[in-house]
Structure formats: structure tokens, C-alpha cells
C-alpha positions in Angstrom: -3.3 -25.5 0.2 -2.8 -23.0 3.0 -0.5 -20.8 0.9 -3.1 -20.5 -1.8 -5.7 -19.3 0.7 -3.3 -16.8 2.3 -2.5 -15.4 -1.2 -6.2 -15.0 -2.0 -6.9 -13.4 1.4 -4.0 -11.0 0.9 -5.3 -10.0 -2.5 -8.8 -9.5 -1.2 -7.5 -7.3 1.7 -5.6 -5.2 -0.8 -8.7 -4.7 -2.9 -10.9 -3.9 0.0 -8.4 -1.5 1.7 -7.9 0.4 -1.5 -11.7 1.0 -1.8 -12.1 1.9 1.9 -9.2 4.4 1.8 -10.3 6.0 -1.4 -14.0 6.2 -0.8 -14.7 6.2 3.0 -11.7 7.7 4.7 -12.2 11.4 5.1 -9.0 12.5 6.8 -7.4 15.5 5.0 -3.9 14.4 5.9 -4.3 11.4 3.6 -3.1 12.3 0.1 -3.0 10.1 -3.0 -2.4 6.6 -1.8 -1.9 3.4 -3.8 -2.0 0.1 -2.0 0.8 -1.8 -3.8 0.7 -5.1 -1.9 -0.3 -7.0 1.2 1.7 -9.7 3.0 -0.3 -11.8 5.4 1.1 -14.2 8.0 0.2 -17.9 7.5 -2.2 -17.8 10.5 -3.9 -14.6 9.1 -3.3 -12.7 12.4 -1.2 -9.9 10.9 -1.2 -8.2 7.5 1.6 -5.9 6.4 0.2 -3.3 3.9 2.6 -1.7 1.5 1.7 1.8 0.3 2.9 4.2 -2.3 2.2 7.8 -1.5 2.8 10.8 -3.8 4.2 13.9 -2.1 7.0 15.1 0.1 8.5 13.3 3.0 6.3 15.4 5.4 3.2 14.4 3.6 4.2 10.8 3.7 4.7 10.9 7.4 1.4 12.7 7.9 -0.3 10.1 5.8 1.2 7.2 7.8 0.1 8.9 11.1 -3.4 9.3 9.8 -3.6 5.7 8.7 -2.3 4.5 12.1 -5.0 6.6 13.7 -7.7 5.2 11.4 -6.4 1.6 11.9 -9.4 0.6 14.1 -11.9 2.0 11.5 -10.1 0.3 8.6 -9.9 -3.0 10.5 -13.6 -2.9 11.4 -14.6 -2.1 7.9 -12.4 -4.8 6.6 -14.1 -7.2 9.0 -17.5 -6.2 7.8 -16.6 -6.7 4.1 -14.7 -10.0 4.5 -16.0 -13.2 6.0 -13.1 -14.0 8.3 -13.3 -15.3 11.9 -10.6 -12.8 13.0 -9.6 -9.7 11.1 -5.8 -9.4 10.9 -3.9 -6.6 12.6 -2.8 -4.0 10.0 0.7 -2.7 9.8 1.4 0.1 7.2 4.8 0.3 5.4 6.0 2.5 2.6 6.8 0.8 -0.7 9.5 2.7 -2.4 9.7 0.4 -5.4 7.7 2.8 -7.7 10.0 5.7 -6.8 13.1 3.4 -7.4 11.7 2.3 -10.7 11.1 5.9 -11.9 14.6 6.9 -10.8 16.1 4.0 -12.8 14.0 4.9 -15.8 15.1 8.5 -15.7 18.8 7.4 -15.5 18.3 5.2 -18.5 16.7 8.0 -20.3 19.7 10.2 -19.6 22.1 7.5 -20.8 20.1 7.1 -24.0 20.0 10.8 -24.7 23.8 11.0 -24.1 24.3 8.1 -26.7 22.1 10.0 -29.2 24.1 13.2 -28.8 27.4 11.3 -29.5 26.1 9.7 -32.8 
């Protein structure tokens, strides 16, 4: 039963953080961010937020620094929107699965175009 609640809370955190970052965060260092997932500990004390950021490595690092600086604001807004006794601590991590997937897709496209040229 506890795992079901943790999953629901994680999904709600993902939804709320996406809205807060897109609509209320006004830092110019923050580019186009997609919250791809949230992993919450079983006691709901910490939440690891996975992000996908479009841009160069410098822009990604600037975005991560801006989010770390805005961590208090994000956590307080999350606490206002969600009815939890304690708002979890937020840790931001990059999710490279989208980049990895697009790289695999481009490689498969190259292989397919090479097979078409041989036929």
C-alpha cells in the first residue's frame, strides 16, 4: 500500500514542478526544461527530480545552478500546492535517456539508408 502512495506522490510532484518551472520561475538561465521523472524515497523525505534540458553543456550547467538556487522557492510552492505534512527535499539530476534515444534512432536511420543504397 505504501508503494502505491509513493508512486502517486511522485507523479503529483512531477506534474506540479513542471507547472511551477514553466509558469512561475522567472530566471533567464533556465532554458527549455522537461521534468521526465521523480523518484521519491519511501518516507517521502527526499525526491530526486530527473530533467531533460535542451541546449549545450554550458546551458545545462547554468540551468542546474539556477534550479539549485531556486530550490527553496520550488519546495515552498510545492508545499502550498500539495497537502503533505513535510515537503520532500528536491535533488535535481539530468536525464540523458532522451538524448540517448535520439542518438540510437539516428544510428538506425543511417543503417537503414545504407541498406537502401545497397539494394
